[in-house]
C-alpha positions in Angstrom: -14.0 -15.0 12.0 -12.5 -11.6 12.7 -12.1 -9.1 10.0 -9.5 -6.3 9.9 -10.5 -3.1 8.6 -7.9 -0.3 7.4 -8.4 3.1 8.8 -6.4 5.6 6.9 -6.1 9.5 6.9 -5.6 9.5 10.7 -4.0 12.6 11.8 -0.2 12.6 12.2 -0.1 13.6 15.8 -0.1 11.7 19.1 -3.3 9.4 19.1 -4.1 6.8 21.6 -5.8 3.5 20.5 -8.5 4.5 23.2 -9.2 7.7 21.2 -9.8 5.4 18.1 -11.8 2.8 20.4 -14.0 5.9 21.6 -14.8 6.5 17.7 -16.1 3.2 17.0 -17.5 2.6 20.3 -21.2 3.1 19.4 -20.7 0.3 16.5 -20.4 -2.4 19.4 -18.1 -3.4 22.4 -16.3 -6.2 20.7 -14.3 -4.0 18.6 -10.4 -3.8 19.0 -8.3 -1.2 17.5 -4.6 -0.6 16.6 -3.0 2.7 15.9 0.4 2.4 13.9 3.0 4.5 15.2 6.5 5.6 14.4 9.0 3.8 16.5 11.3 7.0 16.9 8.8 9.7 17.6 5.7 7.7 18.9 3.5 9.9 16.6 0.7 8.2 14.6 1.9 7.2 11.0 -1.4 8.2 9.7 -3.3 4.7 9.7 -4.5 2.1 12.0 -6.6 -1.1 12.1 -10.0 -2.0 13.5 -10.8 -5.8 14.1 -14.5 -6.7 14.1 -16.3 -10.0 14.6 -18.2 -10.6 11.2 -18.5 -9.2 7.7 -21.8 -7.7 8.5 -20.3 -5.5 11.4 -17.4 -4.6 9.0 -19.8 -3.4 6.3 -21.8 -1.4 8.9 -18.5 0.4 10.1 -17.5 1.1 6.8 -20.8 2.4 5.7 -21.1 4.6 9.0 -17.5 5.7 9.4 -15.9 6.1 5.9 -15.6 9.8 5.5 -16.2 10.5 9.4 -14.3 13.5 10.6 -11.9 12.7 13.4 -9.6 15.6 14.6 -10.0 17.6 11.4 -9.3 14.6 8.9 -12.0 12.6 7.2 -11.3 8.9 7.9 -11.0 6.4 5.0 -12.1 2.9 6.1 -12.0 -0.2 3.8 -11.1 -3.9 4.4 -7.7 -4.5 5.0 -5.5 -6.7 2.6 -4.1 -9.9 4.2 -0.8 -9.6 5.7 2.2 -10.8 3.7 4.7 -13.0 5.3 7.3 -11.7 7.5 5.6 -8.3 7.8 4.4 -6.9 11.1 1.7 -4.2 11.6 4.4 -1.5 12.1 6.5 -2.3 9.0 3.5 -2.2 6.5 1.8 0.9 5.4 -1.6 0.3 4.1 -0.9 -2.7 1.7 -3.5 -1.5 -0.8 -1.3 1.3 -2.4 -1.0 0.8 -6.2 2.1 -1.0 -7.3 4.5 1.7 -9.0 7.5 1.4 -11.2 10.5 3.1 -9.5 13.6 4.3 -11.5 15.6 4.4 -8.0 17.7 1.5 -7.8 17.3 -0.3 -4.4 20.3 -1.0 -2.4 21.8 -4.6 -2.3 21.2 -5.8 1.5 22.6 -9.2 0.7 26.2 -8.0 0.3 28.4 -11.0 0.4 31.5 -9.0 1.2 33.3 -11.2 3.7 36.8 -10.5 2.5 36.5 -6.6 2.7 37.9 -6.5 -0.8 35.3 -3.7 -1.7 33.8 -5.8 -4.6 30.7 -8.0 -4.1 30.9 -11.6 -5.3 29.3 -12.1 -8.6 26.9 -15.1 -9.2 26.9 -17.0 -12.4 23.3 -16.6 -13.7 21.8 -17.8 -16.7 20.5 -15.3 -19.2 16.9 -15.1 -19.5 17.3 -14.0 -23.4 16.2 -16.5 -25.8 19.5 -18.2 -27.2 18.2 -18.5 -30.9 21.4 -16.5 -32.2 19.2 -14.8 -34.9 17.3 -11.6 -35.1 14.7 -12.1 -32.5 12.1 -9.5 -31.9 9.6 -9.3 -29.4 6.4 -7.5 -29.6 4.4 -6.8 -26.5 0.6 -6.0 -26.6 -1.2 -3.8 -24.2 -2.4 -7.0 -22.5 1.3 -7.6 -21.5 1.7 -4.3 -20.0 1.3 -3.4 -16.5 -2.4 -2.4 -15.8 -3.2 0.5 -13.7 -4.8 0.0 -10.3 -8.5 0.0 -11.0 -9.5 2.4 -8.5 -7.4 5.0 -10.3 -7.9 4.0 -14.0 -10.6 6.7 -14.9 -8.4 9.3 -13.4 -5.6 8.0 -15.5 -7.5 8.0 -18.6 -8.6 11.6 -18.0 -5.1 12.5 -17.5 -4.0 10.9 -20.6 -6.8 12.5 -22.7 -5.7 16.1 -21.1 -2.1 15.5 -22.0 -3.0 14.5 -25.7 -5.1 17.6 -25.9 -2.2 19.8 -24.7 0.2 18.2 -27.1 -2.1 18.7 -30.2 -3.0 22.4 -29.1 0.2 24.6 -29.5 
């Protein structure tokens, strides 16, 4: 079974897969590499993938090359998450970035404007609110809230403490 490794922090210049292959050549000959490039410019998007044969070889490469300096950039190597359906290598950045809540609305891609009237058709959707009619109050505990990415939880906690210290000290 082959294992994909995410290689991050690649320099954003023109890099061939042969150059990346040469970096990992001493780890074995049955390693394949892929550099993710921008479609328009042809330059590296800053990450790539290395595919190895087994878990032991993957762990060896992570231990040996994580932090390895390649063209003045320290590489970040970790096991890649599985691809999501309908997403090719070029479309996805490293799929391990923490989820963020964005306040910027996304454009509606499925615009049903066949008539050209300028207004999209509205669908009749059922309300997701409880239909009790009375005063309904909902309280959310911390367990229901969005939890931070565990890789950044300690840094987030430290920032919260610093912010609390700033607001208490005038």
